[in-house]
N, C-alpha and C positions, 0 to 999 in steps of 0.2 A: 907797214912803217915797220920797220926795224929796230926795236928796242936794245942798243949796244950788242952786245956780240950773242945776243940770246936770238934764235930761230924758232918760234912757237909751231911744230909741225902738227898736221891732223894724224893722228895715229890711228890705226883703225880700229872701232870700237865695237865694244862685245854686247852683242842683242840679250838683253834678259828676255826670256820667252817662259812665259809663265803657263805651264802647259797643263791644257785642261780648260782654266778659267780662259785664258786668248782664244783656244777652241772655242768658248763655252760664249764668245763676245763680250768678254766682262773686264778684259785687260790685258795689253799686250806693249811693253814697256822696251825702249830700246836706251841704254846706258851709253852713256857719250862722254870721253874722256877726253881731252887736249893733255900732250905730253910736251913738256919744254925740255929741250934737250941741247944745251951749249954748244954750238959750233958744229952742230949736224944738220946737213941739208936734209929740204922736205922730204919727207917719204915718198915714196913712185904713187904714182895713181894704182887705184884695186885693178885688180883683172877684169875683165868685163864677165856678167853674169851668163850661166851655163845654162844652155835651151832650157827653155820650159820653166826657168826658176828668177828669183833675182841675185845670184850671188849669194856669197859666203861670208860678207862682211861690211861694216860699215863705215863711214867715215861723216863726225859731227857736220851738219850742212851739207857734206857733201856725197856718200854714196849708196849705197842702198839697203834696203830690209834683209835680214835674215832668214835662211832656212824656211821659206816656203808657207806652204799649207801649216804648219805647226804652230805658226806665229800667228794664225787665226785671218792672215790677208789671202785676198785672192790676187795668185800670182800670174796666172794665165786666165787666156779667155777673155771674155768681157764685153765692152762695147766694142765696135768694130773701130779700125783705125780713121780717122779723118781724112777727106781727099785733100790733098794740097793745092785747091781750086784757088782761084782768084776770088779774093777776098775783100776787095777794097779796103776800106781804112781800118786798120786793126783796133786802133786806139779812141781816138778822138769820137767818129760814129759809131765805135764799136764791130767786134768782131761775130756774125750769129750764123752759125753752121746749119746745112739745110736740118740737121738732126737733132738742134736745140728744142728743147721742151718748153723755150719758151718765145714768146712774140711781142713783138713792139710795136704797141697800139698809141699812136700819137705821142710816141715819147716816153709813156708808161710800159712797163715790162711786165706782160701776163701770162700767166701759166694756157697753153695751145691748150685747145679743145679737147684732144685726143688724149692729154695725158691728166685731163681732170676725172681720173679713177682713181678711187680708194684714198683720196686726199683727204688731210686733217682740217678738224674745224675752223684752223687757223686761216688754212690755204681758199676755204668756200669765203670767208669774210672779205680774203683781200681780191676773190674773184667777182666779189658783188660789187665792190667799191676799192680801186688802188688807195690808201691810207695816205700815200705823198698828193693824193687832190686835197688833201686837209691843207696842206703846206702852199703848193705851187698854185692852188687858186683860193689858198686863204680864207677859206670856207671857215678856218676856226675861229675865224672874227663873228659870221653868223652863229656859230654856237655861243660864244660868248655872250654875244647880246641876244640871243635869246633865254640865255640863264638870267639876264638881266631881267628882262620882261615876264617870263613866265616862271620863272623859278628851277632850281636845280633836276628835281625830281620830274618835272614836266620831259624834260628836254632829255632825261636819262630814260624815261618809259618810251619817249618816239623811236628811240633807236640805242638801246645798251652797246652794242657791238662800235659802234661809235666811239662813245664814252671809256668802254674797257679794253678795244682792241688797237682801233685805227690811232687813237690820240698818242699810243706810246712810239710813233714814227715820230712823234716831236717831242718824245722824253716825257709827256705825261704819261702818270700811271693812277689811276683810280684806285682807291683805297675804301673796294665797296665794304667789304666787311669789318675792317677797323677804323673806319672815319668816312663816313659815307658822305658824298660830296667836296671831299677834299682832295688833293693830287700829290703824290710824290714827282719831282721835277728832273731828273738827269741831266745834268751838262755835258759838254762833251769839253776836254781841257788833256789838250795834246801834252803828253810828257809831263802831265801833272803840275806845272808851271802856272800861277796867277798872280795877279799883281795885287798890291793890296787895295786899290780903288775898286775893281771887281770883289775881292773878297766881303769888304767893306759894305758895297751893294747887296749881294747876297744874303749879309747878314740884316740890314736893315728890311730887306724884304721879309725872311722869316718873322722876326720879331712883330710885324703887323698881325700876325696871326694866333698870338697868345700862347699859350699853354701846346698848342697842336704845333706849332712852329720850332723845328728844329731840324739842324743838318747831321750829315754822316760824311765821314770820309769814307772812300771805298777803295777795295784791294786791287781797284784797277786805276787808281790814282785821281779819285774824280771826286764831284761834289754830289750829293744827292740831297734836295730841300725836300722837308715837309710840311705838309698845311696848305699848299698852295689851292686858291680857287679860279675855278676856269673864267668867271667874269674880269678876273683880275689878267689873264694871259696874253690879250694883246700888248696892254702898255709894259709888262715884263719882257715880253720876246724883243719890244723896239727899244727899252734901255740896254738889256741884254747885246744887242747887236752896235749900240753905241758902245760899248765896252770892249768889243770884240769877241763876244761868246758867243755860243749856241748851243740849243738842245736838238737840233733837227738831227734824225736820225739815231740818235744814242741808246735805243730801245728796239726789241723784237727783234727782227730778222735783218739787222744791218750790223755795218762794221761797228763795235763799241769802242769805250775809248782808248786812246793808244797810251801803250806803257813804253818807258824808258828810261835813261838813268835819271834818277832824281838830284842828283849834283851834275846834270849836265851844266858846261862850259865853266865850271868853277872847280870840278874834281882835279886835283893835281894828278891824281892816276889814272884820268879817265883814256880810253883808246881812242873814242870818237865821240865828239860832241853831239849828243842826238836830239836836243831840240829843237835845231833846224829841220832835224829829219824827219820828225813828227809833226813838225809843221807844215812842210810839203806834201805828206800822205793824208793829213787833214784836208789840207786842199783839195786834196783830189776827192775825198772822199765823202765830204758836205758840196763839192763845187764853190766853193768860196774862198776866205781866208782864213791863215792860223789864227792861233791866240791873240799874237802882237801885230798881225798885219793888218785885221780891223782898225785898229788904233791909227797904225802908220801911214796908211793908203787909200782910207776912208771908201772902201768896196764895200758891196753888199757882201758881207759875212760868210750866209751859207744860204744860197740858192737850192741845196738838195742834190744829191747825182742819184736823176732817174734809174739809171745803168746797173747801179748795186743798190739798189732802194728794196728789191723784192727777192732774196737770198731764201733759201730753203731753211735758214735757220741762224742765229744769232753767231758772230765771228770775232776774233780775238787776235788781235796782231802787237808785237812787240817789236821794239830796236834796242839790241843787246849795245852797248858804249862803254861797259867796264869791266875787268876779271872778275869781279862779284858774284856777275849775272846777276844783279838785283831784278833784274826786269824778267824772270821766271820762262825763258823760252820752252820749256819741255811740256807746259801746260796751256800755251796760244796756238791758237788755228792757223798764225803765219811767225814766224819769229828771223829778224834779219842778225848775223850774225858775223860782226868785223872778222875781215879776211883779204889775203892780197895773193893776187896771183899776174903774171908776167911782169911786177915789181909796180903794179896799180895797189890801191888799195879799193876795196870795194866789199860786198857782202855774201857769206853761204845762207843758204834758206832750208832751217828748219820746217815742218809742218804738221796738221794731224793732231796737236795736245788740244785734250780739254777732259776736263770731268762734269758728269750726269750722274743722274740717279740708275740708268742702265748700266753705264760703261765707261772706266776712267781711262785713258791712254796716255804714255807721253810720248811728243812730238819725235817724226821720223824724217830723215834727211830728203831734202828733196834733188842733190848731187847737183845745183845750179850756183851760180856766182856771177851777181851783177855790180857793175861800179853804182855810185850814187844815180845818175841819172836814169840807169835803171829800175829804181825802188818802185817805182810808182807803176812802171810798166809791168813788172812782175807782180806788182799789189791787183794791178786791172786783170791780168791774165788767169790768175788765181781765183778772184771773186767771180768774174765773166765765168770760167767752166764751173764754177760750182754754182753757179745761178744758173747755168743753160743744162746740167745734168746732175745737181744732188736731188735726192729723195725728198717726197714731198708727202709720205703716208705718215706712219710712225714717229712721233718726233724725237723720240730716245735714236732715231735711227736717221737724223735729218744732219747731221752735221758732218764737218769737212771730211775726216777720213771714211766716213761711210761711204762718199763718193769716191773718194780716191779708188776703195776696194772694190766699187760697183764698176767702174771703169776698166778695172784688170791690175791695180796695183801702180805705184811710183811710177815707173817707165811710162805707161800709156799715160797717164795724167801729166807728165811732166811733156812728153809730146804735144798734147794738148794747151798747155799753157804757152809753148814755146811759139803755138801757130798763133799768138794773139799778142805776142810781144812787139815793140814800135820797131819801124822799120830802123837800121841803123842802130841800132843796143844791143849791147854784147848781152849774151844770154847762154853763159859756158858752163861747167863742168866744175865742181866746187874747186875752191882754192886752198890756200894755205892760213888756220886760222891765227887770229890775231891776239886769241886769248890765253891767258897763263892760269891753266888749271890748279898749278901749284900755290894759287894764292890764296891766303887765309882771307874769308868773308868779314869785312869792317863791320864794324856795328855802324847805325846811322844816327847815333843820338851825340849830345855832347858839343863842346866846341875842339873845331877841328880847323886845321889853315887850309886854306883856299890853293888854289894855283896862284892867285892874285897876292904878291907881298901885301903883309898887314891886314888883311881880310880873314874872317873864316866863316865858317855855315857850322849852325848851332841846328844840331836835333832833338825834338823836343817829343815825348811820347801822348799819346792823347788815347786813353784807355776806352778800348771798343770803336773808336773812332768817331764816338757822336759829340758832337757841340753843340751850345746855344749860342742865341742870337748874340749874346754880349760875349761870349767867346769870339767869335768870328769878329767885331768890331775891335779886340782887343788884339788878336793877331795881324789886323790891319795897322792898327796901329806901330805896333809891335815892330813890324817890316819896313815901317817908313823910319820911325826915329831912331832907328838902330840899326837898319839893314840897306840893303841896297831897292826896297819895295818889294820883292819878290816872295811869295811862299810857296814851297814845293810841297806837294803830298806824294807819300811815300805807297809801295804797294801792301805795307802793312800797317794801313791807316793812321801813320803819324803824319808829321811836317817838319819842314826845314826852313829855318831862316839864312838866310845868303847874305853877304856884303859887308858884312858885321866888323869892324874895326876893331883891332886889337884894345883902344883905348877905351872901349865902352863896354866890353865885352863883362866886368861886374857889374855893369848898372842893368845891362838886360837882364843876367843872372838873378839879381836882386827883384825882378817885378814879379808881383803878385800872382801874376799868370802863367807861372814859370811852377806856382806850387801845386797847381793841379797840373798842369802838361811841364812833365818835368825832364831836366836834361840829363838824369842821371836816374834813368827808371830800375826798379826791383828786375830781379832775374825772370820774373813770370811774367810782369806787366809789360817788358820791353816788346816780346815775342805774344801778343794777344793779339789776335783777328778776330774778328767774329762778323757774321750777317746782320740783318737786321731783326730776324726772330717774327714771333709773332705779334709784338706790339703791333706793327705797321702791316708785316706782310701775311698775306691769307693764306701762305703754303704752308706757314710756321707752325713748329707742333710743339716747339718751346721756345721760351723767352731767351735770347742768346746775351744781348749786351749787357744785362746788371748780373745775369748768373754769370757770365765771364770776369766779370771786373768783380766781385764776390770773390769767387773760388782764387783767382791769382791774390786777392788779399790775404786770403784764409791762409794759401799757401806760404805766402811770405811771411806768415805773423808764426807759423807754427813748423817750417821747416829751413834750414840753414843752405843754402846750394852755392855751391863752387863754379858754376856757369849757367849760363841762361837756359830756360826751356821753354820751346816757343810752342804754345796753346791756340788750337784755329776751332770756330766754335759755327755750326754751320745746322739753322733751325727747321731744316727738313731734308730729304734724300736728293734735292737738287744741287746742293754742293755751291752755292755762292760763297759760303765762308770757307771754301778747300780745304776742310778736314784733313786732307790725305799729304799739305804741306805742312803739318806738326809735325812736333818731336809726337807729339799725344793731341788727337784731333775730337772732337765732339760731335755726333751727329744727332740729331732733334728723334725721339720717337717718343712711345709712351709705353708704361707698367703696369702690371697692376698690382696693386697693394691694398691686403685688406677688402680684395673684390672692389675695388676703386680704382678706375685707368687717374695716372697720374702722368707728369710729366718725367721724362727719362732723356737718357742719351748712349748711344753706342760709344763705345771708345775705341778709337783707330791708332796704331804705334808705330814710329819706325818711318816717317816721314822726313824726307832730307831736300835742301836747296839746295842751288848753287851748283858746279861742275859735276858733285858727286850724288846728284838727286836722285830720290825714290819717293813710289808713293808707298802710303800710310796703308794696313791691313788692319783689318775689325779684330781686335781680340778679346771684349767683352760687348754683349749687347745688353740693351736696356738696363741701365743701373739709374735707379731712381734718384733724382735730386735730391733727396735727402741722404742718401748714403753716396753721393760722388766725392766727398772731401775725403774720407779715409780710404776708398780704392785709389784715387789720383795720387795721395801721401805715400802708396805702399809702391805704385809706378816709378813715384820719382825717388823713391827710395833705392829700390831696385836696380832701376836703368840708367837714372841720374846721378848717381852718390850723392842725393840731397839727405839730412840727417832732421830728424826729428825734435825739435825741440818741445819743453813745455809740457802738460801732464798728454796721457792718451797714449795709443800706437796704433798705427795705420795694418788696416785688414788685411790679410792673405789675399793676393790675388790670382 
């Protein structure tokens, strides 16, 4: 869609290759920036790549990587070209080339025997019994009944893998170390938009479990509930289904929650409404219906999609709908970027972004464009290619970008994906971006006018994303009493109430809950993100949520800021808290103080989000929690212009 006289063209992007680190397999980033040039025609297509390489430039969502082996990518060779033979139905029945590592066993996709070599323990568990049988054959009900009859410990001893691994395909995560016998339950909330009725039930649910019952808003715009007991699961699943919710395929080697614009449908500046698009993708991913569709149609919500339920590793997807790029496309495995081609609106695609303990990598262009009707087919092509050829050995090398490299690079991967597209669906080279990279990224807080006259959206900050049952009941009440009944979760672990009429805004702002979840948070609190930490996660090396909140409060009490400073916390090297995205990031570790091991963090700096995205680098290691405040005060003063107030001086860094 043209916006006035401006034509947003895709300029060739610069590939930022971090030499040495990329070659060592730790980092290779592609910086992408669209350029707005009023009255200028779209840039011509980039030249074809030179023989033996992938070319010298890239276009966001469009062209290809840069400069070959220096970037750490295998650009030539790799897996053989797939023969263009008759493949039968490619989409509904699945396209399975002869050299696929997987085979279809009665609808369940399992690793072929000849590829059961040097596979990781999780793959062995999946081979012993496909986890989706718990869902499709409803044997989770048998587990729940066994717990009622024999007790949890007896069921656990009979098959720990069932409890600790396979149940994750149903969104159930056993807290063996922290809360034995209870589970974290992860939902799937496409685009992060849920209803007051849904949130009210979730609040009532965790309220059953006393002190152990609480919830977190995640950085994938989702809910995680704590304190769940296995014997209650059949009843819970039945109620979730009635509400149009699901937990199936929300954990382990599956597609995780779909990210979109949290303001979808109400945003006066949105480029495309991502909510129906995420719902459509969700329908495919769980073979059911979207969040709202379950209530409207009465169909079974989530049968589970067996074709994509045995991936080599987890998989993240986002759909960009705004110039602000709230959806973090640079760290997702697949991201759809609004683009036009031949006068039609569609999407360019970037792939391969992820953060992990072994490597961090920003997404790269797949150089393809699809219309809305091709979004599901494109995702199917990428997922099944990943399923069929992705590595299943070292878990640190099982993410999508490793598969792309092993296949010979972007062009070889793209060719395979194209073979899996539905017949008659456009799959073309990248189009012209619809995103304006010159736009300043907006804050998602306070009272803001919607595209609907007389209505507003109100953004509220949730410190560390942690909420109580009482908080959730109040959130639901406020959404119904003042707004349109929707509660919109954000990737920064906050929430938005939409559809608030002008006349009731003052009353909403006076509600007691807004003293806890502020519409105008402080400069550190508004950009604070935190993983679960060691309170509930067995991998966590430090407590994150309370430490993050405490540090934010201390910084705001002792310093004056003239701009927000985003701080991201993660409790371990797995990076669930995405520390590379923060202006300042914290990664949990330990340090020795007076010959005693204490909680500590590595400090990262330089992360950026939006069009100028960048991943933060470590600047200090093993800083004890007791020394963290002065260290961060010094960083805030030196790099962000903050001024210390009151007594004391920050330490030098």
